[in-house]
C-alpha positions as CSV (number, residue, x, y, z in Angstrom):
1,M,-0.2,0.0,-0.1
2,K,2.4,2.2,0.8
3,L,3.9,1.6,-2.8
4,A,0.9,2.7,-4.1
5,S,0.7,5.9,-1.6
6,H,4.1,6.3,-4.2
7,Y,2.0,6.0,-7.1
8,I,-0.9,8.3,-5.9
9,R,2.0,11.2,-5.0
10,L,3.5,10.5,-7.9
11,R,1.2,10.7,-10.7
12,E,-0.9,14.0,-9.6
13,H,2.3,15.2,-9.2
14,F,2.5,15.5,-13.0
15,P,-1.0,16.0,-14.0
16,H,-1.1,17.9,-17.0
17,V,0.3,14.4,-18.1
18,G,-2.2,12.0,-19.7
19,D,-3.0,8.6,-18.8
20,R,-0.7,6.3,-21.5
21,Q,0.9,9.5,-23.1
22,E,4.6,9.5,-23.3
23,Q,6.3,11.8,-21.4
24,D,10.3,12.8,-21.0
25,M,11.6,13.5,-17.8
26,Q,14.8,13.8,-16.0
27,L,14.9,11.6,-12.8
28,E,15.6,14.5,-11.0
29,D,12.5,16.1,-11.2
30,I,11.0,12.3,-9.9
31,A,13.1,11.9,-6.9
32,A,11.8,15.4,-5.8
33,A,8.3,14.5,-6.7
34,L,8.4,12.3,-4.2
35,N,10.8,13.8,-1.5
36,C,13.7,11.0,-1.7
37,T,16.9,10.3,-3.2
38,H,18.0,9.5,-7.1
39,R,18.7,6.0,-6.3
40,N,15.4,5.4,-4.2
41,A,12.8,7.0,-6.6
42,T,15.1,4.2,-9.3
43,L,13.9,1.3,-6.9
44,L,10.1,2.4,-6.5
45,L,9.8,3.4,-10.3
46,K,10.8,-0.3,-11.1
47,K,8.3,-2.1,-8.6
48,M,6.0,0.5,-9.9
49,H,6.9,-0.9,-13.8
50,D,7.1,-4.7,-12.7
51,Q,3.7,-3.9,-11.1
52,G,2.1,-2.7,-14.6
53,W,1.0,0.8,-13.0
54,L,3.3,3.1,-15.3
55,H,6.6,2.6,-17.9
56,W,9.7,4.0,-16.8
57,L,12.7,3.8,-19.9
58,P,15.1,5.2,-18.3
59,Q,18.4,6.7,-20.5
60,R,21.8,7.4,-19.7
61,G,24.4,9.8,-20.2
62,R,24.1,13.1,-20.9
63,G,21.3,15.5,-21.7
64,K,19.7,12.1,-22.5
65,Q,15.7,12.5,-21.2
66,S,14.4,9.3,-20.1
67,V,10.6,8.8,-20.8
68,L,8.0,7.6,-18.0
69,Q,4.7,6.7,-19.3
70,F,1.7,6.7,-16.8
71,I,-0.5,3.4,-17.2
72,V,-3.0,3.4,-14.3
73,P,-5.4,6.2,-13.9
74,A,-4.4,7.7,-10.0
75,E,-8.3,8.2,-8.9
76,E,-8.5,4.4,-9.8
77,M,-5.7,3.8,-7.8
78,I,-7.2,6.0,-4.4
79,I,-9.7,3.6,-4.3
80,G,-7.8,0.6,-4.5
81,V,-5.9,2.3,-1.4
82,A,-9.1,2.9,0.2
83,K,-10.4,-0.3,-0.4
84,E,-7.3,-1.6,1.3
85,L,-7.2,0.7,4.1
86,V,-11.3,-0.2,4.7
87,E,-10.2,-4.4,4.7
88,R,-7.2,-2.8,7.7
89,K,-9.7,-1.2,9.5
90,D,-8.2,2.3,8.6
91,L,-12.4,3.9,8.2
92,R,-10.6,7.1,8.6
93,G,-7.9,6.8,6.1
94,A,-9.4,5.0,3.7
95,L,-12.4,8.9,4.1
96,E,-9.4,10.7,3.8
97,Q,-8.1,8.7,0.5
98,M,-11.8,9.6,-1.0
99,N,-11.7,13.5,-0.1
100,V,-9.6,14.1,-2.6
101,S,-11.3,17.1,-5.5
102,S,-10.2,15.7,-8.2
103,I,-11.6,12.4,-7.6
104,P,-14.9,12.7,-10.0
105,D,-18.2,11.9,-8.1
106,S,-19.2,8.5,-9.8
107,L,-15.5,7.2,-8.4
108,K,-16.8,8.5,-5.2
109,D,-20.1,7.3,-5.5
110,H,-18.7,3.4,-6.4
111,F,-16.7,3.9,-3.4
112,H,-19.6,4.6,-0.8
113,S,-21.5,1.9,-2.2
114,W,-18.8,-0.6,-2.2
115,L,-18.6,0.8,1.6
116,N,-21.8,0.1,2.5
117,G,-22.2,-2.8,1.0
118,Y,-19.4,-4.2,3.0
119,F,-21.6,-3.4,6.1
120,G,-24.4,-5.8,7.3
121,Y,-24.2,-10.0,8.0
122,S,-20.8,-11.4,7.0
123,S,-20.2,-15.7,7.5
124,E,-17.0,-17.2,6.4
125,L,-15.2,-21.0,6.9
126,R,-12.1,-21.2,10.0
127,D,-10.5,-24.3,9.8
128,S,-14.3,-26.4,9.6
129,K,-16.0,-23.6,11.3
130,R,-18.2,-20.6,11.3
131,Y,-17.1,-17.2,11.6
132,D,-20.1,-15.1,12.0
133,T,-19.4,-11.1,12.1
134,L,-21.6,-8.3,12.1
135,R,-20.8,-4.8,10.7
136,F,-22.8,-2.3,11.9
137,P,-22.8,1.5,11.1
138,L,-22.6,4.5,13.2
139,T,-23.2,8.3,12.5
140,Q,-21.7,9.1,16.2
141,A,-17.9,9.1,16.7
142,I,-17.5,6.5,20.5
143,Q,-16.3,8.6,23.3
144,T,-15.5,6.6,25.7
145,L,-16.6,3.1,26.9
146,D,-15.9,3.8,30.4
147,P,-19.4,3.1,32.5
148,A,-19.2,5.8,34.4
149,F,-18.7,9.0,32.2
150,T,-20.6,7.8,29.1
151,N,-22.7,10.5,27.4
152,F,-24.8,8.7,24.9
153,T,-26.9,6.0,23.8
154,T,-24.4,4.7,22.1
155,E,-21.9,4.5,24.0
156,A,-24.5,3.4,27.1
157,H,-25.2,0.3,24.4
158,L,-22.0,-0.9,23.7
159,V,-21.2,-0.8,27.6
160,N,-24.0,-3.4,28.2
161,Q,-22.0,-5.3,25.6
162,L,-19.1,-4.9,27.8
163,F,-19.9,-5.1,31.3
164,D,-22.2,-6.5,33.3
165,S,-24.7,-4.9,36.9
166,L,-25.7,-6.4,39.8
167,V,-29.1,-6.8,38.3
168,R,-31.2,-6.5,35.5
169,Y,-34.5,-4.5,34.9
170,N,-37.0,-6.7,33.1
171,R,-38.7,-4.4,30.5
172,L,-41.9,-7.2,30.1
173,T,-42.7,-7.6,34.0
174,Q,-41.2,-4.1,35.2
175,T,-39.6,-6.1,38.2
176,I,-35.1,-6.4,38.8
177,E,-34.0,-9.8,38.2
178,P,-30.6,-11.5,39.4
179,H,-28.1,-11.1,37.3
180,L,-24.3,-10.8,39.0
181,A,-26.0,-11.5,42.0
182,H,-28.5,-14.1,42.1
183,A,-30.6,-12.6,45.7
184,W,-30.2,-9.4,47.6
185,E,-32.1,-8.1,50.6
186,A,-33.3,-4.8,52.6
187,D,-33.4,-4.7,55.5
188,R,-36.6,-3.3,58.1
189,T,-35.4,0.2,57.6
190,R,-34.7,0.2,53.8
191,T,-31.4,1.3,54.1
192,A,-29.4,-1.7,54.1
193,W,-29.3,-3.6,50.8
194,T,-27.6,-6.9,50.8
195,F,-26.1,-9.0,47.6
196,Y,-25.2,-12.3,47.0
197,L,-23.0,-12.7,44.2
198,R,-22.7,-15.9,41.4
199,K,-19.8,-17.8,42.0
200,G,-17.1,-18.5,39.1
201,I,-17.8,-15.4,36.9
202,L,-14.6,-14.0,34.8
203,F,-13.3,-10.5,33.9
204,H,-12.3,-10.9,30.3
205,N,-8.5,-10.2,31.7
206,G,-9.6,-14.1,33.3
207,K,-9.8,-13.1,37.2
208,E,-12.9,-13.6,39.0
209,L,-15.3,-11.4,40.0
210,S,-15.3,-10.4,44.2
211,A,-16.6,-8.4,45.8
212,E,-14.4,-5.5,46.4
213,D,-14.9,-5.9,43.1
214,I,-18.3,-4.0,43.8
215,R,-17.0,-2.2,45.8
216,F,-14.4,-0.1,43.9
217,T,-16.7,-0.3,41.7
218,L,-19.1,2.0,43.6
219,E,-16.1,4.0,45.6
220,R,-15.2,5.0,42.4
221,L,-18.4,6.6,41.4
222,K,-18.7,8.0,44.6
223,H,-15.1,10.0,44.4
224,S,-14.9,10.9,40.8
225,A,-14.9,14.4,40.3
226,I,-16.8,14.9,37.2
227,R,-20.6,14.9,37.7
228,S,-22.3,11.9,35.4
229,L,-26.0,10.3,35.3
230,Y,-27.7,9.7,38.8
231,R,-24.4,11.2,40.8
232,W,-27.0,12.0,43.5
233,V,-27.9,8.8,43.7
234,V,-24.0,7.3,44.6
235,Q,-23.5,10.0,47.2
236,Q,-26.4,8.4,50.0
237,I,-23.8,5.5,50.3
238,E,-23.3,5.8,53.5
239,A,-20.8,2.4,53.5
240,I,-19.9,-0.5,51.8
241,E,-18.9,-3.8,53.3
242,V,-17.6,-6.7,52.0
243,I,-18.1,-9.3,54.1
244,D,-17.1,-12.3,52.8
245,P,-15.8,-12.9,48.0
246,L,-19.4,-13.3,47.8
247,T,-21.3,-11.0,49.9
248,L,-21.5,-7.7,50.3
249,T,-24.0,-5.0,51.7
250,I,-24.4,-1.7,50.9
251,R,-25.8,1.3,53.9
252,L,-27.7,4.3,52.8
253,Q,-27.9,7.6,54.3
254,E,-32.1,7.4,53.9
255,P,-34.1,5.3,52.5
256,N,-34.4,5.5,48.5
257,E,-36.6,2.5,46.4
258,L,-35.8,3.1,43.5
259,F,-31.7,2.1,44.3
260,L,-32.2,-1.3,43.2
261,Q,-33.2,0.3,39.6
262,F,-30.1,2.7,40.2
263,M,-28.1,-0.9,40.3
264,S,-29.7,-2.1,37.2
265,T,-28.0,1.1,35.3
266,H,-24.8,0.9,32.8
267,R,-24.0,3.3,35.3
268,T,-23.3,0.3,38.1
269,A,-21.4,-2.0,36.2
270,V,-18.8,-3.9,37.3
271,I,-14.8,-3.1,36.8
272,P,-12.1,-5.1,38.3
273,K,-10.7,-3.3,41.1
274,D,-7.3,-4.0,39.6
275,A,-8.2,-2.0,36.3
276,Y,-6.5,1.2,37.1
277,G,-2.7,-0.4,37.9
278,D,0.0,1.9,37.1
279,D,-2.3,4.1,35.1
280,P,-5.1,5.0,35.2
281,A,-6.0,5.9,31.2
282,A,-5.4,2.6,30.7
283,F,-8.7,1.5,30.9
284,V,-10.6,3.9,29.3
285,R,-8.4,2.4,26.2
286,A,-9.3,-1.2,26.8
287,P,-11.6,-1.4,29.6
288,V,-12.4,-5.0,30.9
289,G,-15.5,-6.4,32.4
290,T,-17.8,-9.7,32.4
291,G,-20.0,-9.1,29.3
292,P,-20.3,-11.3,27.1
293,F,-18.1,-9.6,24.5
294,K,-15.3,-7.7,24.6
295,L,-13.3,-5.2,23.5
296,T,-10.5,-6.0,21.1
297,F,-9.7,-2.6,19.3
298,L,-10.8,0.9,19.4
299,D,-9.6,3.6,17.6
300,E,-11.5,7.1,16.0
301,S,-13.1,4.7,13.7
302,I,-13.8,1.7,14.5
303,C,-14.7,-0.8,18.2
304,V,-14.5,-4.5,17.4
305,L,-16.0,-6.3,19.7
306,D,-15.5,-10.2,19.9
307,A,-17.3,-13.3,21.8
308,F,-16.6,-13.7,25.2
309,P,-16.3,-17.7,25.3
310,S,-16.9,-17.5,29.2
311,Y,-19.7,-15.8,29.2
312,F,-21.6,-17.2,32.6
313,Q,-25.2,-16.5,30.9
314,G,-23.4,-19.2,27.7
315,R,-21.4,-17.4,24.5
316,A,-22.9,-14.9,21.9
317,H,-24.6,-16.4,18.6
318,L,-21.9,-14.0,16.7
319,D,-18.0,-14.4,16.9
320,R,-17.2,-10.9,16.1
321,V,-19.3,-6.9,16.4
322,E,-17.4,-4.2,14.6
323,L,-19.2,-0.6,14.6
324,W,-17.6,1.6,11.7
325,H,-17.8,5.6,12.7
326,V,-19.0,6.8,9.5
327,P,-19.6,10.7,9.9
328,D,-21.4,11.2,6.7
329,M,-23.8,8.9,6.3
330,Q,-27.0,10.7,6.5
331,A,-25.4,12.2,3.3
332,Q,-24.9,8.8,1.4
333,E,-28.4,8.3,1.6
334,K,-27.9,7.2,-2.2
335,Y,-26.1,4.4,-1.3
336,R,-27.5,2.7,1.6
337,T,-28.5,-1.3,0.4
338,L,-31.0,-2.2,3.3
339,E,-29.9,-5.6,2.5
340,S,-26.3,-4.2,3.2
341,F,-27.8,-3.7,6.9
342,Q,-30.5,-5.9,8.3
343,I,-30.3,-4.3,10.8
344,I,-31.7,-0.2,11.2
345,H,-32.1,1.4,14.4
346,N,-34.4,5.3,13.6
347,Y,-34.6,4.5,9.8
348,R,-37.7,4.8,7.2
349,L,-38.6,2.0,5.6
350,P,-39.4,2.6,1.9
351,D,-43.0,0.6,1.5
352,E,-41.7,-1.3,-1.2
353,A,-39.0,-2.4,1.5
354,E,-41.7,-3.5,4.2
355,S,-42.7,-6.7,3.5
356,S,-39.5,-8.6,4.1
357,W,-38.7,-6.1,7.1
358,Q,-40.4,-6.2,10.8
359,Q,-40.2,-3.8,13.3
360,V,-39.4,-4.4,16.8
361,Q,-42.0,-3.1,19.8
362,Q,-40.6,-0.2,21.7
363,Q,-41.3,1.6,24.2
364,G,-38.2,4.2,24.4
365,T,-38.9,7.9,23.6
366,T,-36.2,10.6,23.3
367,C,-38.0,13.7,24.5
368,K,-36.6,17.1,23.4
369,F,-37.4,20.1,26.1
370,V,-36.0,23.3,26.4
371,T,-35.4,24.5,30.3
372,F,-35.3,28.7,31.5
373,N,-32.8,29.8,33.9
374,L,-34.2,31.6,36.2
375,L,-30.7,32.2,37.9
376,K,-29.3,34.8,35.9
377,Q,-30.8,38.2,35.7
378,G,-31.6,39.2,32.6
379,P,-35.9,39.7,30.5
380,L,-36.7,35.5,31.2
381,K,-37.2,36.9,35.2
382,D,-40.6,38.9,34.4
383,P,-42.7,36.4,34.8
384,A,-44.8,38.2,32.4
385,V,-41.8,37.8,29.6
386,R,-40.9,34.2,30.4
387,E,-44.8,33.5,29.7
388,A,-44.7,35.5,26.4
389,I,-41.3,33.8,24.7
390,Y,-42.6,29.8,26.4
391,T,-45.9,30.0,24.2
392,A,-43.7,31.7,21.3
393,I,-41.8,27.5,20.9
394,D,-44.6,27.3,18.0
395,Q,-44.3,23.0,18.6
396,R,-46.8,22.9,15.8
397,K,-44.0,25.0,13.5
398,L,-41.4,22.8,15.0
399,L,-43.4,19.7,13.6
400,E,-43.5,21.0,10.2
401,L,-39.8,21.8,9.7
402,L,-39.0,18.4,11.3
403,D,-39.1,15.2,9.5
404,G,-39.6,11.7,10.7
405,D,-42.7,9.8,11.4
406,A,-42.2,8.8,14.7
407,I,-41.9,12.2,16.2
408,Y,-44.9,14.4,18.2
409,A,-45.3,17.2,19.9
410,A,-45.6,16.4,23.8
411,D,-45.8,18.2,26.8
412,S,-45.4,15.8,29.2
413,F,-42.1,13.2,30.2
414,I,-45.1,11.3,32.4
415,R,-48.2,10.8,29.9
416,Q,-45.8,10.0,26.9
417,T,-49.2,10.6,24.2
418,A,-49.0,13.0,21.3
419,V,-51.0,16.0,22.0
420,E,-52.4,18.3,19.6
421,P,-50.6,21.8,19.6
422,P,-52.7,24.5,19.5
423,K,-52.6,26.8,16.4
424,L,-50.7,29.8,17.1
425,E,-51.5,33.5,15.1
426,L,-48.6,35.8,14.7
427,S,-49.5,38.6,14.4
428,L,-51.4,37.4,18.0
429,V,-47.5,35.9,19.7
430,R,-45.5,39.3,18.5
431,E,-48.4,41.8,20.2
432,R,-48.8,39.0,23.1
433,L,-44.9,39.2,23.2
434,K,-44.7,43.5,23.2
435,Q,-47.6,43.5,25.8
436,S,-45.2,41.3,27.7
437,G,-42.2,44.3,28.5
438,Y,-40.0,42.2,26.4
439,A,-38.0,44.8,24.6
440,G,-35.7,43.3,22.4
441,E,-33.4,41.9,24.7
442,R,-30.4,39.5,23.3
443,I,-32.0,35.6,24.6
444,K,-29.4,33.5,24.5
445,L,-29.9,29.7,23.8
446,C,-27.5,27.4,25.4
447,T,-27.2,23.4,23.6
448,I,-24.6,20.6,22.7
449,S,-23.1,20.1,19.4
450,H,-25.3,17.2,19.2
451,Y,-28.5,19.1,19.3
452,E,-27.7,21.5,16.9
453,R,-30.2,21.1,14.0
454,D,-32.6,21.4,17.1
455,A,-31.5,24.5,18.9
456,L,-31.4,26.3,15.2
457,L,-35.4,25.3,14.7
458,V,-36.3,26.9,18.1
459,Q,-34.1,30.0,17.2
460,S,-35.5,30.2,14.3
461,V,-38.7,29.8,15.3
462,L,-38.5,32.8,18.4
463,R,-36.7,35.2,16.3
464,E,-40.0,35.6,13.6
465,A,-42.3,36.2,16.5
466,G,-39.9,38.9,17.6
467,V,-37.2,37.3,19.4
468,S,-33.7,38.4,19.8
469,I,-32.0,34.7,20.4
470,D,-28.8,34.0,19.4
471,V,-26.8,29.9,19.8
472,V,-24.4,28.7,22.1
473,L,-23.1,25.2,21.4
474,L,-20.9,24.1,24.5
475,S,-19.0,20.4,24.5
476,V,-20.4,17.8,27.1
477,E,-18.4,18.7,29.7
478,E,-18.8,22.2,29.7
479,F,-22.7,21.6,29.7
480,K,-22.5,19.7,32.9
481,G,-20.1,22.7,33.9
482,E,-21.3,26.3,34.8
483,R,-21.3,27.8,31.3
484,R,-24.4,26.5,30.4
485,L,-25.9,28.7,33.3
486,E,-24.9,31.9,31.4
487,A,-27.4,31.2,29.0
488,D,-30.8,31.5,29.5
489,L,-32.9,29.1,27.9
490,L,-31.1,24.9,27.8
491,L,-32.1,23.2,25.7
492,F,-31.7,19.5,25.9
493,S,-32.8,15.4,25.2
494,M,-34.0,12.6,27.8
495,M,-34.1,9.2,26.6
496,L,-36.8,7.8,28.8
497,D,-36.8,4.0,28.8
498,N,-37.0,2.2,31.7
499,N,-34.9,3.7,33.7
500,E,-37.1,6.9,33.2
501,E,-37.7,7.3,36.4
502,L,-33.7,8.0,37.9
503,R,-33.5,9.6,34.5
504,L,-36.9,12.5,35.9
505,I,-35.5,12.7,39.1
506,D,-32.0,13.5,37.8
507,L,-33.3,16.4,35.3
508,Y,-35.0,17.9,38.5
509,K,-32.4,18.0,40.4
510,S,-29.6,19.1,38.1
511,M,-33.3,21.5,37.3
512,Q,-33.1,23.1,40.9
513,H,-30.1,25.1,40.4
514,H,-31.5,27.5,38.0
515,L,-35.2,27.7,39.8
516,E,-36.1,30.6,41.7
517,P,-36.3,29.9,46.0
518,A,-40.9,28.4,45.9
519,C,-40.2,26.4,42.9
520,K,-37.0,24.5,44.3
521,T,-38.7,24.0,47.3
522,Y,-41.8,23.0,45.8
523,V,-39.0,20.3,43.9
524,E,-37.2,19.3,46.4
525,Q,-40.1,18.1,49.0
526,F,-42.3,16.4,46.3
527,L,-38.4,14.7,45.3
528,H,-37.8,13.6,48.6
529,A,-41.4,11.9,49.0
530,A,-40.8,9.9,45.4
531,L,-37.5,8.3,46.2
532,Q,-39.8,7.2,50.0
533,E,-42.8,5.6,48.0
534,P,-42.6,1.9,47.3
535,H,-45.7,3.0,44.8
536,R,-44.4,3.3,40.7
537,E,-47.9,4.6,40.5
538,G,-47.8,6.8,43.6
539,R,-43.7,7.7,42.2
540,A,-45.4,8.6,39.3
541,G,-48.8,10.8,40.4
542,L,-45.9,12.7,42.8
543,L,-43.7,13.2,39.4
544,Q,-46.0,14.7,37.5
545,S,-46.9,17.2,40.2
546,I,-43.5,18.7,40.2
547,E,-44.3,18.4,35.8
548,R,-47.2,20.7,36.9
549,R,-45.3,23.3,38.5
550,L,-42.6,23.5,36.0
551,R,-45.7,24.0,33.7
552,S,-47.4,26.3,35.5
553,D,-44.0,28.7,36.7
554,H,-43.2,28.6,32.8
555,V,-39.8,27.1,33.4
556,L,-40.0,23.8,31.3
557,Q,-40.9,23.6,27.6
558,W,-40.9,20.5,25.4
559,L,-40.4,20.7,22.0
560,Y,-41.1,17.0,20.8
561,G,-41.2,13.8,21.8
562,K,-39.2,10.3,19.5
563,R,-40.3,7.3,19.6
564,L,-37.5,4.8,18.8
565,K,-37.9,2.1,15.8
566,T,-36.3,-0.8,15.0
567,M,-35.8,-2.5,11.8
568,Y,-34.7,-6.1,11.4
569,H,-35.2,-7.8,8.5
570,S,-36.5,-11.6,8.4
571,S,-33.2,-13.1,8.0
572,V,-31.9,-11.8,11.7
573,K,-33.1,-14.5,14.4
574,G,-32.7,-13.7,18.3
575,I,-33.9,-10.0,18.1
576,S,-34.4,-8.8,21.7
577,L,-33.6,-5.2,23.1
578,D,-32.0,-3.8,26.4
579,S,-32.9,-1.4,28.4
580,L,-31.8,1.6,25.9
581,D,-33.2,-0.1,23.1
582,W,-31.2,-1.0,21.4
583,V,-30.8,-4.8,19.8
584,Q,-28.6,-6.9,22.0
585,F,-26.0,-8.1,20.1
586,K,-25.4,-11.7,22.4
587,N,-28.8,-12.8,21.1
588,I,-28.4,-12.3,17.8
589,W,-28.3,-15.3,14.8
590,Y,-28.7,-15.5,11.2
591,K,-30.2,-17.7,9.3
592,P,-28.8,-18.6,6.0
């Protein structure tokens, strides 16, 4: 491949020379183009000549010109190099090769069609054994696979393939079930939880799971300086007592009826106590868990998971799962063929393809919303201005601007049903904004870069209503910190899945930082009551009371909800969904 790169470099250095056109050339010109010595240039030319890429007729003697003739077009060589880079799992290098302006669009189309055909299920025989691989495209790069610090659904899903938690939530029965722990019990006060571990569970590095690993996992979460999801639960842990290698008791400061639910989340995925060793960053690069797959390769382009033969719940049917980050995949719709994927998340099928595809029933919903920051001094401190801007966020217009068959207008986290947004007359919205006392002060809307499109749509709707509004984009870590509180409006998203109660409480605890005192006290009282309520219906009522208060104070405005869908081809068997409504790789198999 290095020789091919030299050829491409040489060919592009002489763009005026046509293919198969004989051109007089001096060796020093070629050496300069390849940035090497005359001797090395001669060796490279001979190798290229032997490959049939060019003809090189050297002439000896002063004043005599050698003859060079290019045989293979540079574009063809570039595609060959790009394909070889893909085979070597260097996706970034392949895409960079194809991002050359001189390559005609027809050849780029050819490469992208080939690339998308590279995805999906493949099977081959190795030493009389069948080896099954699933290649899965991702539009979003993987930032981390450390379960304590994942920020996105894709990362959390992969954590579920690499790690296990003490217990698991059954989405069908809505009950907690044994997993790494085969049993557990709580004391009379509901503040001491004792877990009993299964014997013989192995980490990917061959070490056996023990209660010390559970203690290390939870204490690492508690003492982390990074603000992460459900941090408030970890802060309630008062002590962790290891009774013996297979038994431990976790003591809480106060009762929390969602503690078991928390222990089933990917945040509490168990890592070995010696995970860090002498290099804390080593675990981030090569995380070790007990899950059905182990990580064997990870860079900015590709993540490779191989089946863990010693998994305590049985070996996966697939031998390997490869996840490839294709950053511009949405723009490559015209190259995509459904048959090359077999499994597709959140994709709208064409009518003619529906007969051979099926849809998994999913319960999860992603909800986008805006909160109002009353900690900041500005026009939103005025209830009349706040209500006018709240009303000006026209859901009906947002839905018209958005595209998707699973998108709907929402007005509640608890009641996940579509509503009919009111029809707003733009002239009335503008008049109401004027009467509120709003005098054109600039409003800042802050979100993370992943939600830029939503922020720009909200900005467009509010500008049309007469609001002067700017969009500020932050990284995820910056958004977790204090910088977001410099903005008037905060746009974010929530995944309403099996853990929606935990996620809602996490949201409301975060919102308390920028609520007015009376509302903040109200929210705190109802959160405390919800965490001590043993029945799900009772907690739902308490959380809905918080929702109503935030709506009436005009500090929480829903934008839209999006139902999650997973389509799969009829050849795919063993489809089941995890808590994040992603397909569990362990159970997948293919019918030939």
